[in-house]
Each structure stands twice: as C-alpha cells, then as structure tokens.
C-alpha positions in Angstrom: 36.0 79.3 107.1 35.5 78.9 103.4 35.8 75.1 103.3 33.8 73.5 100.6 35.0 69.8 100.8 34.7 67.3 103.6 36.3 63.8 103.3 34.3 61.8 105.8 36.0 58.6 107.0 33.5 55.8 107.5 34.4 52.4 109.0 32.0 51.0 106.5 32.6 47.3 106.7 31.9 47.4 110.4 28.6 49.3 109.9 27.2 45.9 108.6 26.1 42.6 110.0 29.3 41.0 108.8 29.9 38.0 106.6 28.6 36.7 104.3 26.0 39.4 103.3 27.4 42.6 104.9 24.0 44.2 105.1 24.4 47.8 106.2 22.7 48.7 109.4 19.7 51.0 108.8 20.8 53.2 111.7 24.0 54.0 109.8 21.9 55.2 106.8 19.7 57.2 109.2 22.8 59.0 110.6 24.4 59.4 107.2 21.3 61.0 105.8 21.5 63.7 108.4 25.1 64.4 107.3 24.2 64.5 103.6 21.3 66.9 104.4 23.7 69.3 106.1 26.3 69.0 103.2 23.6 69.8 100.6 22.2 72.6 102.7 25.6 74.2 103.1 26.8 73.3 99.5 29.7 71.3 100.8 31.1 68.5 98.7 31.0 65.3 100.8 33.3 62.4 100.1 32.0 59.2 101.6 35.4 57.7 102.3 35.4 53.9 102.9 38.0 54.2 105.6 37.9 50.6 106.7 41.6 50.7 107.1 44.5 49.4 109.3 48.0 50.6 108.3 49.5 47.5 109.9 47.4 45.0 107.9 47.9 44.4 104.2 44.8 44.8 102.0 43.7 41.2 101.2 42.4 40.6 97.7 39.4 38.9 99.4 38.2 42.5 100.3 36.7 42.4 96.8 33.8 40.3 98.2 33.0 42.9 100.9 33.3 45.8 98.5 31.0 44.2 96.1 28.4 43.8 98.9 28.6 47.3 100.5 29.0 49.6 97.6 25.8 48.6 95.7 23.9 49.2 98.9 25.5 52.6 99.3 24.8 53.4 95.6 21.2 52.3 96.0 20.7 54.5 99.1 22.4 57.7 97.8 21.7 57.5 94.1 19.0 60.2 94.3 21.0 62.6 96.3 22.7 65.7 94.8 26.1 65.9 93.1 27.6 67.1 96.4 27.9 63.4 97.3 30.9 61.3 96.1 31.9 57.7 96.7 35.5 56.8 97.6 36.0 53.0 97.1 38.7 52.4 99.8 41.2 54.4 101.7 44.9 53.6 101.2 45.0 50.0 100.0 48.5 48.6 100.6 50.4 45.3 100.6 48.7 44.5 97.3 49.9 45.5 93.8 48.3 48.4 92.1 47.5 46.1 89.2 45.6 43.6 91.3 43.9 46.4 93.3 42.8 48.2 90.2 41.2 45.0 88.8 39.1 44.9 92.1 38.4 48.6 91.9 37.1 48.2 88.3 34.6 45.6 89.5 33.5 48.0 92.2 33.0 50.8 89.7 31.0 48.4 87.5 28.8 47.4 90.4 28.1 51.0 91.4 27.3 51.9 87.8 24.7 49.2 87.5 22.7 51.3 90.1 24.1 54.9 90.0 25.6 56.7 87.0 25.2 60.1 88.5 27.7 60.3 91.3 31.5 60.7 91.0 33.6 57.9 92.2 37.0 58.5 93.8 39.6 55.9 92.8 43.3 55.5 93.6 46.3 53.3 93.5 47.7 50.9 96.1 50.8 51.8 98.1 48.6 53.8 100.5 47.3 55.7 97.5 50.8 56.7 96.9 51.5 59.2 94.1 54.4 57.1 92.8 51.9 54.3 92.1 49.7 56.5 89.9 51.7 55.4 86.8 50.6 51.8 87.5 46.9 52.6 87.3 44.8 52.0 84.3 42.9 54.7 82.5 39.4 53.6 83.4 36.7 54.0 80.7 34.4 55.7 83.2 34.5 59.4 82.7 32.9 60.3 86.1 35.9 59.5 88.3 38.4 61.4 90.4 41.9 59.9 90.6 43.2 60.5 94.1 46.7 60.4 95.6 48.1 60.9 99.1 51.1 63.1 99.6 52.9 63.2 103.0 56.3 64.7 102.0 58.5 65.7 103.7 57.5 62.8 106.1 59.7 64.1 108.9 57.7 67.3 108.9 54.2 66.0 108.3 54.4 63.1 110.7 56.5 64.5 113.6 55.0 63.3 116.8 52.9 60.6 115.2 52.2 57.8 117.6 51.2 55.4 114.9 54.5 55.6 113.1 57.6 53.9 114.5 60.1 56.1 116.3 58.3 59.4 115.4 56.5 60.0 118.7 59.2 62.0 120.3 60.0 64.1 117.2 59.1 67.7 117.4 59.9 71.2 116.1 61.0 70.1 112.6 60.9 73.2 110.5 59.7 73.5 106.9 61.5 74.5 104.8 64.8 73.1 106.3 66.6 75.6 108.5 69.9 74.4 110.0 69.6 76.9 112.8 66.4 75.5 114.1 66.7 71.8 113.4 66.3 69.8 116.6 68.6 66.9 117.5 67.5 63.3 116.9 65.5 62.1 119.9 67.2 59.4 122.0 64.3 57.0 121.1 65.1 57.4 117.4 68.9 57.0 117.5 70.1 54.4 115.1 66.8 54.1 113.3 65.5 55.1 109.9 64.3 58.4 111.5 67.9 59.4 112.2 68.8 58.7 108.6 65.9 60.7 107.4 66.8 63.6 109.6 70.3 63.6 108.2 68.8 63.8 104.7 66.3 66.5 105.7 68.5 69.4 104.4 67.8 68.0 100.9 64.3 66.5 101.4 62.9 69.4 103.5 63.1 71.9 100.7 60.4 73.5 98.5 62.3 72.4 95.4 62.2 68.8 96.5 58.5 68.8 97.4 57.7 70.4 94.0 59.8 67.7 92.3 57.9 65.0 94.0 54.4 66.5 93.5 55.3 67.0 89.8 55.1 63.2 89.5 51.3 63.5 90.2 51.1 66.5 87.9 52.7 64.5 85.1 50.2 61.7 85.6 
C-alpha cells in the first residue's frame, strides 16, 4: 500500500506490575520485539505511542512518576534497535496546562537521554496535543525530537458517528467540503446541543479555506 509509518498505540502503564515500581512485564517486551523485527524488516517507521489515555479523565501531574519509571525501561530495552523505532512520551495529555505538561515532558526526555541518545522522541503539547497549544511549548534543547500535533477539523466531518463524543453518534453523511445540497438535517438526538450549533456553522467551518487557515497555525509554529 506504500505506507511507511505505523503509530502503534500501547496501553503502556498497564503493561507493568503497577505502583510503585511499574516494572514492565517481560512478556510485553517479547511481543514488542516481534513487532519491531517486522518493522525493521519492512523498513517501516514505528512510533511506540504511550497511549495510556482516557479522554474523560484529566492528565494528573502525578503521571510524571509513572513516566519516569516506564520510559527508562523502554529506552534500555530498545536502545540498540534501528532508527526505525521512535518513542512517543504520552498521547493527548489534557486537563493540564501545556506549561506544566512540558516541564514533565522535559524530565522524561532527560531520563531517556541518560540511556539512549540514538532514538527520536515524539513530544507534543497538552490540550489533546492540540495545534493551538503548540505556541505554549518550549523549544527543547534536544535536537532529536519530533513535535507532534493532532488535527481533527472540521470536527463535524471527522467525528460524525463517533460513539465516544457526546451527541455525535447519530450524525452521518456530512460532506467535505460543505455542500448545501447534500447536508443532512440535525439528528433528533443532537437538537439543542453544541452539535446543532456546529452544523449551523459548517458552511464556514467545512471549507478548504478554513481548514488551511487552521493548519497554517501549525505551519507557522
């Protein structure tokens, strides 16, 4: 298919024996080694994405203690593998300021670099790795990083039918770009909600020009 990148979500903190040491289960490493073998054989860039994530729970600053336990173990295990392997600190931190999160992220970078200077680390802002939060990130001194951002606009299009987002589950057939002739009516379950308001604004938000305007925020960064 021509794909050369896989972002592999890992429920990393639950692959351990839990507090206080968070020792990673050897079986997890056995299975991950197979995946890394395949990636290297096929020359596919493999992002080891710490996806220990719940959209409904804010990221507690105490996650620092867990991250500083699990990432040195990951670095120790994978430090000799090829450059097809990348480390992503944590998926979509939220409910915590980018300033506070990036202080934690700096400590994790430092902890990894005590063991592994070879592999690229993927870092991002809070606000669910939102692109509007990039401006609040520091320019880390480490020159082997990728700054990531997540971009879901227009949300009515990308998340129509999503069961994990309030009032979106019955939404379907939203076109992109906006087309008045094919726009569906607001589902009954979404009447009077933020979804109805967003649908009313879609003639502006659901355009190529609007998407370009928003993604240019990341380009400027």
